[in-house]
N, C-alpha and C positions, 0 to 999 in steps of 0.2 A: 503494500500499499503506499509506504513512504517512497519507495523507488518510482511509483506511478505518479504520485503528487510532485516529486522532483522533476520529472519529464515534462509534466504539465506546465509547471512553472517556467522551464527554460523555452518550451514551445512558445508561451505567451511572450517571453522576453523577444524571441526571435521574429514573431509576428509584429511586435512594436518596433523592432529595428527596421524591418521592411518597410514598415509605414514611414519612418522618420528619413530613411535614406532617399534621397531625389535621384536614384538611379534606375535605368531602364530595367525591366524585369528580365530581359534577355541575358543580363549580367549573372543571374543566378542559376542559369542552366549549367548543367554539368558538361554538355558537349562542347568540343572546341572546333572552332572552324579553321582548319589549318590548310594551307595551300599544300599541293603536291609537289614533290622535289622533281626538279629536271636534272638528271644525272648524266653524266657522259664518262667514257673511259679515260683514264690517265692519258695525258699528252703523248702522242707517239714519238716525240723527242726523247722520251725517258727510257734508259736502258731497260732490258728485260729484268736484269737483277734487281731493279729498284721496285719495278711494279709488282714483282714476286715478293719482294720483302714487305711492301705494304699490304699485299693481299694476304700475307701470313698473320697480319695483325687485324685484319678484317676490313681493310680499307681497300675496297676494290674498284671503287668510282670516285670522280672528283665531285665534291660538293660543290653548290652555287658560289660560295666565298671564293674557293680554290680555281674554279673557272674564271671567275672575274679578276683574280689577283694574278693570273699566270703571266698575261702579257705585260701587266704594268710592272711586275718586279723584274722580269727579263728585260726589259727595254729601259730600264732605270728611270722610270716616270715616277714623280712624287704622288702620292695617294693618300687619302683618308677613307679608311675602309671598317665599315661596320656591319656586324652580323650577330645574331643572337648567340648565346652561349651554346657550347656544344655542336657548333657547326664547322668545325674544322679550320679555325683561323690560324692557329700554329703551323700547321702543315702548309698552309696557304701561302706563307712566305717562306718557310724553311726549304721546301722541295725545289721551287724556282730559284732561290738564291744559291744553294748548293749546286744546281744544274748550271747557273751562269758561272759560278767560280771555276766549275770543270772544264767548261768550254773554253775559259780563256786560255791565252797562250802559256805553256809551261815555261817559256824563257821569261814571261813578265813574273811569273809566280817566283821563280828562281832569283831574278834580280831583286825582287823585294825582299826575300829572305836574306840575300847578301847585305842588302842596304842596313836591313834590321840588325844584323850581326855587328857591322861596323859601328852603327850609331849606338848600340846596345840598348835602344828603346824600342819594344814592340810597336809595330804600326799595323794594327788590324785593318781588313778591307771591309768587314761588318762589325757593327756594334748592335746590340740588342738591350734595350733597357726595360726591366720589369720591377713592380712594385715590392715584391716579396721574395725573400730567399728561397721559399719552396718553389715559386714559378720559375725563378732564374735557373735552378737546378732541374727542373723538369724541362724547360726549353734547351738547356745544354744537352741534356740526353737526347732530345729530338734531333738536334744538329748532329750529334756523334752517330745516331742510328741511320740517319740519311745519308751521311758521308760513308759510312761503313758500306750501306747498300749500293752506292756508286763506285765502291772499290777504292776510295780514296781517303780511307780512314788514316792511313800513314802519311798523306799528303797535306791534307787540309785540318789544321789543328784547331780545336774548339776549346776556349778557356772560360772558366765560371768564375767570377768575382763578386762577393757580397758580404754584407756585414756579418759578424758572428764567427768568421773564419780568420785566421791571423793573416796580417797584411803581407807578410814574407810568403805564405802559401799562394795568396792572389798573385804576388809578383813572379813567383817560380812558375807559375801556370801559364802566365802570358808569355814567359821566355822559352818554355819548353818546345822542343822540336822546331828550333829556329825562329820562334815567334808565332802566336796566335793569328790564325787568318779571321776568325769569328771569336768576338768575345760578348758573354752574355753577362750582364751586371745589374746590380741595383744602382739608383742614382747615387747614394751616398758614398759607395765604394768606389765607383767610377770617378766622381769628384775628387776623392783622396788620392787615387792613381794620377789623375791629371795635375794636381797641385804638386805631388812628389815627383813629377815628371818620369814617371815610370811606364808612359803610355803616351803615345802621339796620335792625333787624328789626321796626320798629313797624307796618308795613303786611303783614307777613309772613303769608301764608295757607296755604302748604304747605312743609313741609320733607322732602326726599327724602333718604335715606341709601342710595346704591348701593354694593354690595358691603359691607354693613353689618359684616359678621364682621371683615373687614380694617380698616374704618374704627375700630372700637373698640380697635385695637392702636395707633392713632396717639395721640402725646402731646398733640396740639393739641385733641382731641376734648372733654376736660373743660372747657377754657376756653371752647369754643363753647357747650357745655351750661350754663356759669355765665351767658351772656348769655341763653340760652333761658329760663333759670329765673327771670330778672328781668323777663320779658315779661309784661304785662297782657292782651295780646288773645290770643284762642283760635287756634290754628294746627292744621293737620292734620300729622300725622306719618305717613310711609311709609318702611319698611324693606324694601329689596330685597336678596337675595342668593340664590346657589345653595345655600348652606349657612347655617342659622340655628342658632347656638350658644347656650348658655346665657348667655353674656356679652350677646348680643343681646336676649334675651329679658328679662333683668334691665333692661338699659337702657331698653327700650321700656315696661316696666311702672312705670319711675320717671317716665315723660314723658307717657304716654298718659293721655287722660282715661277714667275708668270707664265712662261712659256711651256711649263711642264703640265701634264694633264693630270688633274685629281680626280681619281676614280673612287666611286662609292658604291658599295653593294647595298641593295635594300635591306634595312633593317628588319622588315617583315618577312624575310627568307625563312621559310618554315622548316620544322625538324619532324624526322619521322617518329622521334620518340614522343610519347603523349604524357604531358605533366598536368595533373588535376590540381586546382588552386581551391583552398578552403580557407575560411576565416572562422575563428572562434572567439566569442565574447566572454571574458572573464576578469575578475578582479586581478591586479597584479601581484596581490598576496597569495593567490591561488596558482600561479603559472608553474612553480617547481612540481607541485603534486600533479597538475593536469598534465605536465610534460612527461612524467613518469607513467601516467595513465595511458596516454597517446602512444608512448613508446612500447608499452606492454600489450596493447590491442592491436597495434597498426604494424609492428615490427616483425617479420618472419624470422625463422631461425637462419643463421648466417647472413642475414641481411644487414644493410649499413644504414645509418641515420646521421644528418648534421644538424646540431641545434645551434642557432645563431643567438648570440646575447650581445647587449650593448658595451659592457666593460670587462675589463681583464678580472675585476674582483667577483663579477657574476659568473663568468666562465668557471673559475676555480671553485666557487662555492656551489654551483650546479653541478659540475662533475662530481664533487666529493658526494653530494645527496644522491646522485643517479648511482654512484657506485655501491651506496648502501642499499638503495630501494631496488635496484635491478641487478642482483648478484649473478643472475645468468648471463649477463652481457659483459662485454669489455668496454669500459668507458674511458675515453682518452680527452684530455684538455689540449687546446691549441690556441696560443696567444703569444704577443710580442715579449712578455716578461720570461717566458720559457728559455732554457738553454738551446743552443742550435741543435745538439744531439736530441734532445728531448722532442723538439719540434719535428726533426727528421723521422724519428721513431713513431710519432704519432701519425704522420702520413703514410709510413710504411705500413704500419698495422691496420689503417684504414683500407688499404689497397689488398690486404690479405686476410680475409674472413671466412676462411674454410671451415673453421670448427665453431665460431662465436657469432653472435650478431654483434656488431660494433657501433658503439655511439661516439661521435665526435662532438664536444662542446667547445664552441669557438667563437671568438671575436671575428671582426669582419676582414682579419687577415686571411681567413679561408674562402673568402667569398668571391675572389676574382681569379679567373685564369687556370686554377689547378684542375687538371683532368683526374678527376677521382671517380673512375668507373664503377657501376654497382650501386650508386646511392639510391636508395629507394624512397627515403622520406626525408624532407627538409622541415624543420620547425623553426619558426621565427617569433622569438619572446619579445614581442612589442614592434610596432611598425617602424621601419628604419627613418632616422631622420637625417637631414643634411647637416654636416659638421659646422658648428659655429653659428646655426641658424635655427635657434630652438623653435619647435612647433612646425617646421616645414617638412613635409613629406618629401623622402629621397626614392623617387620611383625607380631610378636607375639602380640604386643599390638593392632594391627589392628583387629586381630582375637578375641580377648578378647572384644574390643569395639563392633564390629559388633554381637558379639554373645550374646550380651543382647536382641536381637530381635529374633523372631522365636523360643521361647522356648516352646512353646505349640505344642503337636503331631498335626500332619495333618494341620497346619497353614502355611500361606504364608505371609512372611515379607520382609521388604526391608532395604538395607543398602546403604547409598549414601555418597560418600566421596568427598569433594569440594578441588580441588587443584589449585594453581595459576601457569599457564603454561608459565608464564614470567620468573619465578625463578627456582632454582634447583629442585623444585618438579616435573617439566616436565620430568626429567630424572629418577626420582625416581619411576614412575608410573609403567613402564615395569617391575620393580623388584616385586612390588607388585602383578601384573598380573600373574607373573610367579610362585610366591609362592603359589597364590591361585589355580592355576592350578595343580601344582605339588605334593602340600601338602594335599589339601582338594578336588581336583577335582571340584573346583568352577569355574565359569566363571565370567567375569566382562564385562558390555557393558558401553560405552560412551553416555551420554544423553545430550539433550539440556536443557537450563533452561525453565521453565514454559512460554508459550506464553501469549500475552494479552488476547487471547481468553480462554485459560486454567484459568487465573486468574478470568475473567469475569463470567465464568461458575461456578467456585467454590464459588465465591462471591455470585451468585445467589441462588446456592442451599443452602448456609449457611443461607442467608436471608429467604428464604422459610422454612427451618428447624426451625429457631428461631421464626418465625411468627406462625408456626403450634402449638407453645406451649402456645400461648396467647389465652385468652377468646374471641371468635369472637363477643360476646355480649356486650364486653366492647365498650362504645359510642366513646371515644376518638379514640380508635383503628380503628374503622369503618371510623370516620371522616378522620384520616390521610391516610388510604388506599384510599378512594375517591379522596383525594387531590393528592397522588401521581399518581393514574389511570389518572386523569384529566391532569395533567401537563407533564407526561411522556409517554403518550400514543404513 
């Protein structure tokens, strides 16, 4: 009876919210109106070894952003390229860049190596900037993978430089194998290397800003731009992100040559993966308990979830709480206060969930760029707000957060945002719904918290699954089962 009354109260609240929100009723439908993808085979210029290596990873066809970027990158045109998360933006520039470097004359490459040795200052031909250590390391692995597929792993050197690693290690990586051809770095570490004159842009051919909108909030970007402004040689500028803001466009206009073509991929490019969007109204004081309930009822065995919170303190507190509440799952925290080794370990475990369901509680450090396959559920505790502007909804950040799920083709994943209807968030939700509908053709549905029956059913299924992994011939297990059956029949 209590459970029934509770559900009736929530149903009434839901009805009142629908009346109060000035949003078209279509936004509450679960169906998503996704465009169909127009795919084509990888460019015929690619060697069979590259096509085969990509196919081994399940990448058999070029996605729209990769098709659009191919000519732009190969012909050294400046471009601002936007496309939703999980649409292949990293490979969109990595593959044609490596192809272009391989195509260039060997004499030019050897001459550059010799000049680097004489000057003892690495002069990379490609520099990629990314906002986080994890993303830098991921992009570095992609460059190494593609170079190996081309058979050029021994000739094309990739160096990774980011905060959290000793400066000496960054310098050694730049100088290895006669000097790095490709450098992937965070803005802070790149600025340090330039100040210390351990790196030169003199031979730079291409500069890539991955997650450009986040990069332009970094304090070190103006210093990097100062070095670029002093360059005499012409270079290609590529800006990639799921969201292109006015700040990104302004930055691009200040650096791009007017006679260069700026290509832009339609941000409405669709995805084969289906991502269902939900919102749940609850007081902020109940978010931790509701988070545990949602994870218990919605997360399957060996599945993966990411919970986004606003602060480092919230990430640590919630991960500690979920560790106690969900003992059957592996719970990890990811935020900027963690040591580099701990952050690397968290990302590794999130990608290896063969035995456990894994939950990552993270700040927005995990919201951008990271390719984390197999994430089935994203929870956002609170609507995302713009930095330094209290009360302003950050729709782009919502897109990046929810985009961590549904990154595998033909999969169905879920994004749930918890909001407090008693404060300003109640007025922000309609703006989020309008954004999803107008920009991505996504819909969102308001849902109720898991009922007592849902929780009991999930706990029962979990107990059954855990018991199935125990040797039934184990004497004490049989005695325990007999005792439970006798006392709770």
